[in-house]
All heavy atoms as an XYZ file, in Angstrom:
747
protein
N     -52.405    -40.507     72.487
C     -52.440    -39.616     71.302
C     -50.918    -39.437     70.977
O     -50.534    -39.282     69.766
C     -53.104    -38.257     71.631
C     -52.743    -37.286     70.506
S     -54.364    -37.164     69.612
C     -53.962    -35.852     68.463
N     -50.002    -39.243     72.051
C     -48.577    -39.098     71.599
C     -47.996    -40.211     70.933
O     -47.262    -40.165     69.918
C     -47.864    -38.656     72.931
C     -48.191    -37.424     73.439
C     -46.241    -38.815     72.578
C     -47.654    -36.966     74.859
N     -48.436    -41.429     71.290
C     -48.009    -42.624     70.648
C     -48.378    -42.604     69.155
O     -47.678    -43.108     68.243
C     -48.512    -43.905     71.407
C     -47.887    -44.128     72.574
O     -46.877    -43.756     72.892
N     -48.679    -44.774     73.416
N     -49.612    -42.075     68.817
C     -49.982    -42.088     67.467
C     -49.244    -41.065     66.555
O     -48.979    -41.369     65.468
C     -51.518    -41.666     67.448
C     -52.430    -42.715     67.864
O     -52.047    -43.843     67.986
N     -53.611    -42.372     68.350
N     -48.861    -40.003     67.270
C     -48.062    -38.894     66.618
C     -46.679    -39.481     66.186
O     -46.136    -39.236     65.065
C     -47.945    -37.573     67.390
C     -49.258    -36.980     67.347
C     -46.889    -36.635     66.769
C     -49.434    -35.731     68.329
N     -46.032    -40.325     67.074
C     -44.789    -40.867     66.867
C     -44.800    -41.772     65.643
O     -43.681    -41.895     65.137
C     -44.327    -41.583     68.040
O     -45.070    -42.686     68.314
N     -45.810    -42.350     65.342
C     -45.961    -43.236     64.045
C     -45.622    -42.432     62.862
O     -45.031    -42.892     61.957
C     -47.371    -43.821     64.006
C     -47.537    -44.795     65.166
C     -47.478    -44.556     62.657
C     -48.965    -45.354     65.193
N     -45.991    -41.113     62.839
C     -45.838    -40.194     61.705
C     -44.220    -40.210     61.311
O     -43.893    -39.884     60.237
C     -46.305    -38.900     61.757
C     -47.735    -38.835     61.927
C     -48.239    -37.427     62.366
C     -48.397    -39.257     60.661
N     -43.379    -40.364     62.346
C     -41.927    -40.206     62.070
C     -41.277    -41.228     61.211
O     -40.324    -40.971     60.508
C     -41.211    -40.388     63.470
C     -41.292    -39.233     64.341
C     -40.494    -38.005     63.869
C     -40.516    -36.884     64.725
N     -40.025    -35.643     64.109
N     -42.098    -42.248     60.827
C     -41.794    -43.208     59.859
C     -42.493    -43.060     58.502
O     -42.380    -43.913     57.733
C     -42.095    -44.686     60.383
C     -41.185    -44.898     61.649
O     -40.071    -44.649     61.728
N     -41.916    -45.511     62.640
N     -43.197    -42.016     58.296
C     -43.966    -41.801     57.037
C     -43.321    -40.794     56.240
O     -42.835    -39.752     56.576
C     -45.352    -41.377     57.528
C     -46.192    -42.439     58.155
C     -46.246    -40.812     56.231
C     -47.510    -42.099     58.714
N     -43.381    -41.133     54.915
C     -42.993    -40.238     53.796
C     -44.248    -39.616     53.241
O     -45.051    -40.522     52.675
C     -42.131    -40.903     52.748
O     -40.916    -41.314     53.527
C     -41.604    -39.911     51.727
N     -44.357    -38.478     52.874
C     -45.461    -37.767     52.449
C     -45.149    -37.012     51.113
O     -44.093    -36.475     50.937
C     -46.004    -36.720     53.407
C     -46.614    -37.522     54.672
C     -47.142    -35.776     52.893
C     -47.221    -36.553     55.716
N     -46.066    -37.068     50.220
C     -46.150    -36.295     48.945
C     -47.104    -35.176     49.224
O     -48.337    -35.537     49.612
C     -46.473    -37.068     47.818
C     -46.665    -36.288     46.503
C     -45.534    -35.532     46.030
C     -47.180    -37.307     45.429
N     -46.772    -33.956     49.230
C     -47.674    -32.819     49.389
C     -47.632    -31.907     48.185
O     -46.643    -31.561     47.710
C     -47.155    -31.976     50.624
C     -47.979    -30.802     51.002
C     -49.356    -30.762     51.102
C     -47.421    -29.536     51.068
C     -50.023    -29.761     51.418
C     -47.962    -28.426     51.237
C     -49.306    -28.483     51.460
O     -49.993    -27.390     51.765
N     -48.914    -31.617     47.637
C     -49.070    -30.903     46.322
C     -49.952    -29.701     46.861
O     -51.161    -29.854     47.264
C     -49.612    -31.694     45.282
N     -49.363    -28.445     46.561
C     -50.079    -27.195     46.823
C     -49.603    -26.113     46.013
O     -48.251    -26.006     45.871
C     -49.970    -26.849     48.290
C     -50.378    -25.488     48.798
C     -51.982    -25.230     48.399
O     -52.801    -25.979     48.967
O     -52.273    -24.273     47.684
N     -50.323    -25.448     45.290
C     -49.973    -24.376     44.329
C     -49.672    -22.928     45.053
O     -48.693    -22.238     44.651
C     -50.766    -24.050     43.180
C     -52.195    -23.612     43.645
O     -52.705    -24.158     44.635
O     -52.682    -22.809     42.895
N     -50.303    -22.784     46.166
C     -50.073    -21.391     46.866
C     -48.869    -21.502     47.701
O     -48.705    -22.253     48.708
C     -51.276    -21.104     47.703
C     -52.563    -20.826     46.854
C     -53.749    -20.422     47.679
O     -53.520    -19.600     48.677
O     -54.809    -20.627     47.354
N     -47.733    -20.690     47.282
C     -46.513    -20.617     47.945
C     -46.495    -20.592     49.347
O     -45.810    -21.354     50.084
C     -45.722    -19.599     47.216
C     -44.316    -19.616     47.751
C     -43.458    -18.607     47.113
C     -41.954    -18.596     47.643
N     -41.240    -17.515     47.190
N     -47.147    -19.649     49.999
C     -47.100    -19.435     51.345
C     -47.646    -20.619     52.317
O     -47.053    -21.058     53.103
C     -47.905    -18.076     51.738
C     -47.163    -16.898     51.281
O     -45.917    -16.896     51.044
O     -47.892    -15.885     51.257
N     -48.774    -20.986     51.689
C     -49.559    -22.246     52.510
C     -48.598    -23.523     52.257
O     -48.421    -24.241     53.176
C     -50.819    -22.457     51.857
C     -51.579    -23.688     52.467
C     -51.738    -23.525     53.920
C     -52.859    -23.825     51.806
N     -47.960    -23.602     51.162
C     -47.076    -24.760     50.755
C     -45.904    -24.699     51.775
O     -45.479    -25.659     52.348
C     -46.554    -24.746     49.336
C     -45.754    -25.960     48.966
C     -45.480    -25.953     47.486
N     -44.719    -24.847     47.080
C     -45.100    -23.869     46.218
N     -46.362    -23.879     45.771
N     -44.404    -22.774     45.910
N     -45.328    -23.596     51.874
C     -44.117    -23.470     52.775
C     -44.396    -23.695     54.193
O     -43.591    -24.315     54.875
C     -43.407    -22.080     52.584
C     -42.744    -22.023     51.141
C     -42.244    -20.533     50.883
O     -42.437    -19.773     51.675
O     -41.544    -20.505     49.766
N     -45.478    -23.103     54.730
C     -45.858    -23.268     56.093
C     -46.121    -24.596     56.422
O     -45.679    -25.287     57.437
C     -47.135    -22.327     56.357
C     -47.616    -22.711     57.800
C     -46.603    -20.881     56.478
N     -46.917    -25.354     55.493
C     -47.320    -26.712     55.749
C     -46.099    -27.670     55.694
O     -46.112    -28.580     56.378
C     -48.452    -27.101     54.769
O     -49.547    -26.217     54.819
C     -48.954    -28.595     54.977
N     -45.295    -27.421     54.768
C     -44.112    -28.225     54.641
C     -43.261    -28.177     55.836
O     -42.774    -29.170     56.424
C     -43.265    -27.800     53.452
C     -42.085    -28.569     53.167
N     -40.831    -28.068     52.705
C     -41.789    -29.876     53.361
C     -39.864    -29.012     52.631
N     -40.452    -30.086     52.972
N     -43.058    -26.864     56.476
C     -42.433    -26.796     57.677
C     -43.089    -27.596     58.910
O     -42.366    -28.275     59.670
C     -42.258    -25.337     58.157
C     -41.359    -24.614     57.246
C     -39.949    -25.124     57.141
O     -39.323    -25.527     58.233
N     -39.494    -25.259     55.981
N     -44.359    -27.649     58.900
C     -45.093    -28.401     59.883
C     -44.885    -29.972     59.624
O     -44.603    -30.668     60.543
C     -46.640    -28.125     59.886
C     -46.795    -26.740     60.379
C     -47.451    -29.094     60.755
C     -48.212    -26.130     60.094
N     -45.011    -30.306     58.318
C     -44.846    -31.700     57.954
C     -43.323    -32.189     58.336
O     -43.215    -33.355     58.715
C     -45.104    -32.026     56.586
C     -46.545    -31.893     56.187
C     -46.706    -31.949     54.617
C     -47.472    -32.932     56.901
N     -42.441    -31.352     58.247
C     -41.075    -31.662     58.544
C     -40.846    -32.089     59.957
O     -39.976    -32.828     60.298
C     -40.071    -30.603     58.259
C     -39.777    -30.557     56.693
C     -39.028    -29.186     56.342
C     -37.678    -29.118     56.647
N     -37.029    -27.819     56.059
N     -41.603    -31.364     60.846
C     -41.536    -31.712     62.326
C     -42.212    -32.954     62.643
O     -41.899    -33.530     63.696
N     -42.989    -33.605     61.911
C     -43.713    -34.737     62.187
C     -43.476    -35.958     61.464
O     -43.727    -37.123     61.906
C     -45.320    -34.520     62.125
C     -45.819    -33.634     63.168
C     -46.101    -32.297     62.960
C     -46.105    -34.096     64.399
C     -46.579    -31.427     63.961
C     -46.582    -33.350     65.416
C     -46.821    -31.954     65.184
N     -42.889    -35.819     60.168
C     -42.846    -36.925     59.293
C     -41.299    -37.238     58.937
O     -40.467    -36.408     59.032
C     -43.658    -36.711     57.969
O     -43.072    -35.572     57.308
C     -45.065    -36.607     58.394
N     -40.996    -38.384     58.481
C     -39.569    -38.705     58.097
C     -39.097    -37.933     56.836
O     -38.129    -37.411     56.905
C     -39.550    -40.239     57.727
C     -38.163    -40.759     57.344
C     -38.162    -42.287     57.105
C     -38.936    -42.808     56.044
N     -38.821    -44.248     55.881
N     -39.877    -37.951     55.764
C     -39.444    -37.306     54.571
C     -40.703    -36.685     53.869
O     -41.703    -37.286     54.032
C     -38.820    -38.273     53.621
C     -38.160    -37.720     52.508
C     -37.140    -38.653     51.821
C     -36.536    -38.127     50.684
N     -35.492    -39.012     50.059
N     -40.483    -35.652     53.150
C     -41.514    -34.980     52.463
C     -41.094    -34.514     50.948
O     -40.015    -34.227     50.723
C     -41.868    -33.667     53.110
C     -42.093    -33.639     54.544
C     -40.812    -33.708     55.283
O     -39.869    -32.994     54.824
N     -40.617    -34.383     56.377
N     -41.903    -34.879     49.989
C     -41.815    -34.548     48.531
C     -42.835    -33.435     48.442
O     -44.002    -33.663     48.775
C     -41.986    -35.701     47.738
C     -40.843    -36.784     47.857
C     -41.044    -37.897     48.435
C     -39.608    -36.548     47.195
C     -40.107    -38.908     48.531
C     -38.638    -37.387     47.362
C     -38.830    -38.590     48.067
O     -37.869    -39.549     48.074
N     -42.441    -32.376     47.901
C     -43.342    -31.146     47.764
C     -43.399    -30.781     46.262
O     -42.457    -30.572     45.668
C     -42.905    -29.902     48.685
C     -43.906    -28.916     48.537
C     -42.796    -30.317     50.144
N     -44.708    -30.635     45.810
C     -44.963    -30.306     44.483
C     -45.837    -28.923     44.389
O     -46.603    -28.765     45.412
C     -45.762    -31.428     43.782
N     -45.682    -28.220     43.345
C     -46.302    -26.899     43.163
C     -47.641    -27.070     42.321
O     -48.317    -26.182     42.269
C     -45.381    -25.881     42.472
C     -44.166    -25.642     43.298
C     -43.197    -24.624     42.725
O     -43.607    -23.984     41.600
O     -42.111    -24.529     43.197
N     -47.796    -28.208     41.736
C     -48.986    -28.526     40.996
C     -49.168    -30.063     40.952
O     -48.280    -30.861     41.223
C     -48.905    -27.865     39.657
C     -47.908    -28.191     38.842
O     -47.734    -29.491     38.493
O     -47.154    -27.352     38.371
N     -50.307    -30.365     40.321
C     -50.596    -31.819     40.188
C     -49.630    -32.602     39.281
O     -49.193    -33.752     39.478
N     -49.245    -31.960     38.208
C     -48.314    -32.594     37.220
C     -46.928    -32.832     37.961
O     -46.374    -33.999     37.856
C     -48.077    -31.748     36.046
N     -46.488    -31.869     38.641
C     -45.152    -32.191     39.427
C     -45.340    -33.224     40.517
O     -44.562    -34.049     40.622
C     -44.844    -30.878     39.989
C     -43.366    -30.772     40.532
C     -43.000    -29.431     41.164
O     -43.479    -29.090     42.203
N     -42.162    -28.767     40.347
N     -46.580    -33.237     41.226
C     -46.885    -34.166     41.988
C     -46.901    -35.680     41.570
O     -46.340    -36.491     42.216
N     -47.480    -35.779     40.458
C     -47.567    -37.014     39.698
C     -46.177    -37.496     39.296
O     -45.766    -38.647     39.440
C     -48.390    -36.879     38.399
C     -48.654    -38.265     37.566
C     -49.252    -39.304     38.507
C     -49.509    -37.926     36.467
N     -45.293    -36.582     38.859
C     -43.920    -36.926     38.438
C     -43.175    -37.352     39.751
O     -42.443    -38.323     39.730
C     -43.227    -35.713     37.856
C     -43.541    -35.416     36.355
O     -44.249    -36.283     35.829
O     -43.295    -34.314     36.029
N     -43.287    -36.592     40.803
C     -42.648    -37.098     42.046
C     -43.131    -38.447     42.599
O     -42.241    -39.345     43.011
C     -42.910    -36.065     43.060
C     -42.020    -34.732     43.030
C     -42.612    -33.734     44.027
C     -40.454    -35.040     43.345
N     -44.514    -38.703     42.480
C     -44.948    -39.951     42.787
C     -44.395    -41.048     41.935
O     -44.010    -42.170     42.529
C     -46.493    -39.984     42.734
C     -47.098    -41.280     43.068
C     -47.147    -41.665     44.365
C     -47.602    -42.159     42.068
C     -47.714    -42.903     44.758
C     -47.999    -43.414     42.297
C     -48.198    -43.906     43.731
N     -44.314    -40.844     40.671
C     -43.757    -41.874     39.794
C     -42.290    -42.233     40.116
O     -41.890    -43.313     40.073
C     -43.900    -41.414     38.306
C     -45.307    -41.565     37.775
C     -45.397    -40.985     36.418
C     -46.840    -41.168     35.934
N     -46.848    -40.571     34.530
N     -41.548    -41.087     40.351
C     -40.044    -41.343     40.818
C     -39.932    -41.975     42.163
O     -38.961    -42.622     42.429
C     -39.306    -40.032     40.782
C     -39.260    -39.441     39.348
C     -38.597    -38.107     39.508
C     -38.632    -37.478     38.126
N     -38.190    -36.021     38.062
N     -40.815    -41.799     43.131
C     -40.556    -42.188     44.549
C     -41.811    -43.065     45.066
O     -41.943    -43.090     46.171
C     -40.468    -41.075     45.367
C     -39.317    -40.044     44.891
N     -37.914    -40.438     45.067
C     -39.311    -38.851     44.296
C     -37.213    -39.355     44.613
N     -38.010    -38.508     44.021
N     -42.452    -43.641     44.240
C     -43.717    -44.433     44.626
C     -43.376    -45.368     45.754
O     -44.210    -45.479     46.545
C     -44.235    -45.220     43.371
C     -45.411    -46.052     43.743
C     -45.927    -46.768     42.557
O     -45.410    -46.710     41.483
O     -46.861    -47.655     42.787
N     -42.238    -46.069     45.792
C     -42.005    -47.039     46.766
C     -41.646    -46.479     48.097
O     -41.718    -47.061     49.115
C     -40.837    -47.992     46.328
C     -41.106    -48.839     44.977
O     -42.262    -49.121     44.977
N     -40.193    -49.103     44.219
N     -41.440    -45.219     48.259
C     -41.089    -44.535     49.424
C     -42.327    -43.828     50.045
O     -42.491    -43.702     51.227
C     -40.163    -43.336     49.191
C     -38.811    -43.919     48.792
C     -37.850    -42.645     48.597
O     -37.644    -41.827     49.474
O     -37.456    -42.438     47.376
N     -43.269    -43.388     49.130
C     -44.416    -42.543     49.663
C     -45.508    -43.312     50.276
O     -45.948    -44.302     49.808
C     -45.023    -41.731     48.423
C     -43.927    -40.747     47.867
C     -46.278    -40.998     48.931
C     -44.267    -40.073     46.553
N     -45.764    -43.001     51.580
C     -46.746    -43.557     52.343
C     -48.157    -42.823     52.336
O     -49.325    -43.413     52.514
C     -46.413    -43.684     53.733
C     -44.979    -44.475     53.880
O     -45.000    -45.560     53.436
O     -44.156    -43.815     54.432
N     -48.208    -41.486     52.054
C     -49.415    -40.706     52.160
C     -49.204    -39.554     51.217
O     -48.204    -39.010     51.116
C     -49.442    -40.284     53.605
C     -50.664    -39.283     53.927
C     -52.111    -39.866     53.737
C     -50.575    -38.704     55.223
N     -50.360    -39.252     50.617
C     -50.469    -37.999     49.735
C     -51.478    -37.008     50.279
O     -52.573    -37.418     50.605
C     -50.826    -38.375     48.275
C     -49.725    -39.473     47.676
C     -51.001    -37.311     47.486
C     -50.155    -39.999     46.434
N     -51.010    -35.740     50.341
C     -51.957    -34.645     50.697
C     -51.937    -33.782     49.509
O     -50.852    -33.321     48.980
C     -51.431    -33.886     51.934
C     -51.373    -34.914     53.122
C     -52.436    -32.799     52.326
C     -50.788    -34.358     54.481
N     -53.067    -33.345     49.035
C     -53.115    -32.512     47.748
C     -54.355    -31.585     47.906
O     -55.292    -31.849     48.448
C     -53.230    -33.355     46.550
O     -53.160    -32.522     45.425
C     -54.570    -34.123     46.394
N     -53.992    -30.342     47.363
C     -55.066    -29.385     47.106
C     -55.859    -29.830     45.832
O     -55.387    -30.667     45.019
C     -54.290    -27.983     46.833
C     -55.336    -26.845     46.735
O     -56.434    -26.913     47.101
O     -54.955    -25.820     46.055
N     -56.981    -29.334     45.678
C     -57.927    -29.696     44.518
C     -57.568    -28.725     43.366
O     -57.140    -29.175     42.363
C     -59.422    -29.514     44.869
C     -60.176    -29.660     43.551
C     -59.732    -30.501     45.886
N     -57.667    -27.381     43.519
C     -57.389    -26.380     42.471
C     -56.076    -25.955     42.324
O     -55.517    -25.277     43.190
C     -58.431    -25.223     42.723
C     -59.791    -25.631     42.666
O     -60.324    -26.154     41.698
N     -60.562    -25.197     43.699
N     -55.310    -26.403     41.267
C     -53.951    -26.072     40.986
C     -53.809    -26.075     39.421
O     -54.593    -26.637     38.732
C     -53.004    -27.196     41.563
C     -52.980    -27.404     42.979
S     -51.853    -28.604     43.659
C     -52.533    -30.124     43.098
N     -52.762    -25.249     39.070
C     -52.566    -25.109     37.692
C     -51.903    -26.350     37.126
O     -51.421    -27.180     37.783
C     -51.619    -23.912     37.560
C     -50.886    -23.871     38.923
C     -51.922    -24.455     39.923
N     -51.875    -26.415     35.689
C     -51.171    -27.450     34.911
C     -52.106    -28.700     35.036
O     -52.636    -29.214     34.063
C     -49.776    -27.711     35.275
C     -49.078    -28.761     34.413
C     -48.952    -26.394     35.294
N     -52.178    -29.318     36.312
C     -53.026    -30.442     36.533
C     -53.511    -30.305     37.947
O     -52.859    -30.090     38.855
C     -52.119    -31.812     36.512
C     -52.976    -33.008     36.870
S     -51.925    -34.546     36.918
C     -51.923    -35.173     35.204
N     -54.843    -30.504     37.997
C     -55.488    -30.275     39.330
C     -55.236    -31.495     40.109
O     -54.839    -32.570     39.741
C     -57.035    -29.761     39.216
C     -57.853    -30.961     38.854
O     -57.813    -32.080     39.176
N     -58.768    -30.591     37.833
N     -55.588    -31.315     41.492
C     -55.370    -32.425     42.515
C     -56.191    -33.776     42.236
O     -55.691    -34.828     42.421
N     -57.376    -33.587     41.774
C     -58.260    -34.589     41.528
C     -57.783    -35.481     40.262
O     -57.760    -36.684     40.327
C     -59.743    -34.203     41.186
C     -60.376    -33.501     42.404
C     -61.854    -33.018     41.971
C     -60.364    -34.461     43.634
N     -57.240    -34.744     39.170
C     -56.694    -35.621     38.174
C     -55.437    -36.169     38.464
O     -55.051    -37.408     38.007
C     -56.411    -34.514     36.870
C     -57.681    -34.096     36.275
O     -58.799    -34.668     36.448
O     -57.589    -33.026     35.653
N     -54.592    -35.569     39.351
C     -53.430    -36.238     39.854
C     -53.815    -37.516     40.533
O     -53.199    -38.630     40.421
C     -52.657    -35.269     40.696
C     -51.337    -35.876     41.307
S     -50.576    -34.871     42.663
C     -51.515    -35.224     43.998
N     -54.812    -37.421     41.558
C     -55.293    -38.536     42.205
C     -55.734    -39.712     41.317
O     -55.334    -40.820     41.521
C     -56.441    -38.217     43.231
C     -57.089    -39.366     43.842
C     -55.865    -37.306     44.326
N     -56.514    -39.340     40.235
C     -56.943    -40.387     39.347
C     -55.737    -41.141     38.743
O     -55.796    -42.388     38.473
C     -57.899    -39.902     38.258
C     -59.141    -39.344     38.664
C     -59.862    -38.548     37.536
C     -61.093    -37.932     38.092
N     -61.810    -37.156     37.119
N     -54.818    -40.391     38.322
C     -53.679    -41.114     37.658
C     -52.789    -41.768     38.776
O     -52.421    -42.985     38.329
C     -52.600    -39.957     37.063
C     -53.240    -39.242     36.007
C     -53.539    -40.311     34.858
O     -52.740    -41.074     34.397
O     -54.698    -40.161     34.208
N     -52.669    -41.339     39.923
C     -51.994    -42.211     40.938
C     -52.655    -43.486     41.284
O     -52.137    -44.556     41.455
C     -51.803    -41.414     42.235
C     -50.668    -40.399     41.892
C     -51.415    -42.208     43.392
C     -50.501    -39.233     42.918
N     -54.134    -43.400     41.382
C     -54.837    -44.493     41.685
C     -54.755    -45.608     40.707
O     -55.039    -46.831     40.847
C     -56.393    -44.218     41.948
C     -56.561    -43.401     43.326
C     -56.265    -44.332     44.414
C     -56.480    -43.792     45.765
N     -56.437    -44.682     46.991
N     -54.528    -45.275     39.381
C     -54.249    -46.238     38.374
C     -53.071    -47.262     38.572
O     -53.040    -48.322     38.334
C     -54.055    -45.652     36.975
C     -55.351    -44.778     36.303
C     -54.926    -44.259     35.143
C     -56.147    -43.566     34.650
N     -55.854    -42.748     33.285
N     -52.113    -46.612     39.314
C     -50.832    -47.207     39.582
C     -50.959    -48.026     41.027
O     -50.479    -49.049     41.212
C     -49.685    -46.419     39.707
O     -49.705    -45.722     38.378
C     -48.504    -47.031     39.964
N     -51.594    -47.223     41.957
C     -51.659    -47.803     43.380
C     -53.005    -47.424     43.967
O     -53.152    -46.255     44.556
C     -50.537    -47.053     44.270
C     -50.422    -47.765     45.612
O     -51.356    -48.216     46.148
N     -49.232    -47.544     46.294
N     -53.886    -48.303     44.032
C     -55.182    -48.068     44.518
C     -55.295    -47.978     46.026
O     -56.171    -47.539     46.540
C     -56.136    -49.333     44.213
C     -56.516    -49.370     42.756
S     -57.614    -47.956     42.341
C     -59.000    -48.191     43.325
N     -54.210    -48.397     46.741
C     -54.314    -48.503     48.211
C     -53.561    -47.382     48.952
O     -53.686    -47.281     50.129
C     -53.629    -49.792     48.645
C     -54.385    -51.068     48.153
O     -55.600    -51.056     48.214
N     -53.763    -52.068     47.637
N     -52.849    -46.532     48.202
C     -52.254    -45.397     48.831
C     -53.339    -44.483     49.369
O     -54.260    -43.996     48.750
C     -51.270    -44.706     48.046
C     -50.396    -43.751     48.760
C     -51.946    -43.901     46.870
C     -48.988    -43.512     48.147
N     -53.131    -44.112     50.747
C     -53.976    -43.107     51.327
C     -53.872    -41.760     50.785
O     -52.699    -41.263     50.647
C     -53.670    -43.128     52.761
C     -52.600    -44.022     53.117
C     -52.181    -44.573     51.598
N     -54.869    -40.991     50.512
C     -54.681    -39.619     49.865
C     -55.813    -38.779     50.633
O     -56.978    -39.171     50.839
C     -55.132    -39.710     48.380
C     -54.201    -40.500     47.740
C     -55.089    -38.182     47.841
C     -54.386    -40.778     46.143
N     -55.303    -37.683     51.031
C     -56.078    -36.547     51.727
C     -56.210    -35.380     50.737
O     -55.222    -34.903     50.249
C     -55.419    -36.096     53.059
C     -55.379    -37.198     53.965
C     -56.373    -34.878     53.548
C     -54.592    -36.833     55.302
N     -57.440    -35.129     50.281
C     -57.787    -34.056     49.252
C     -58.349    -32.905     50.110
O     -59.389    -33.037     50.805
C     -58.599    -34.524     48.148
C     -58.963    -33.460     47.315
C     -58.104    -35.703     47.433
N     -57.763    -31.668     49.925
C     -58.243    -30.582     50.588
C     -58.481    -29.432     49.680
O     -57.833    -29.375     48.605
C     -57.192    -30.120     51.714
N     -59.360    -28.457     50.039
C     -59.525    -27.326     49.217
C     -60.007    -26.100     50.123
O     -60.586    -26.235     51.168
C     -60.571    -27.524     48.146
O     -60.746    -26.435     47.262
C     -61.965    -27.876     48.801
N     -59.686    -24.890     49.616
C     -60.182    -23.713     50.399
C     -61.488    -23.327     49.845
O     -62.123    -22.437     50.575
C     -59.154    -22.623     50.146
N     -61.999    -23.871     48.873
C     -63.356    -23.569     48.316
C     -64.342    -24.297     49.046
O     -64.267    -25.563     49.200
C     -63.347    -23.801     46.694
C     -62.422    -22.961     46.130
C     -61.159    -23.245     45.727
C     -62.789    -21.627     45.749
C     -60.288    -22.480     44.984
C     -61.862    -20.757     45.111
C     -60.668    -21.171     44.745
N     -65.492    -23.749     49.284
C     -66.613    -24.623     49.854
C     -67.448    -25.352     48.755
O     -67.428    -25.064     47.678
C     -67.570    -23.590     50.657
O     -67.904    -22.635     49.732
């Protein structure tokens, strides 16, 4: 398992979350495990960051419900450009 965690040190993540406290805590955790993190407050900002840094980003983690552009719409737009990028979609809603 430790060998698997060390792989994360070479990964750049795009993380989109609108709730400030959760975003900050998760960002701090990601900083301890990953090489670089791009953090967005909504899907539109996440999409902009993806377009600017597409060649660096290895993984996307996004919330579903966000203002301006939700996470699912962001994912749809990103998949038009890169069908193979891994994306984790999370939500607090059941």
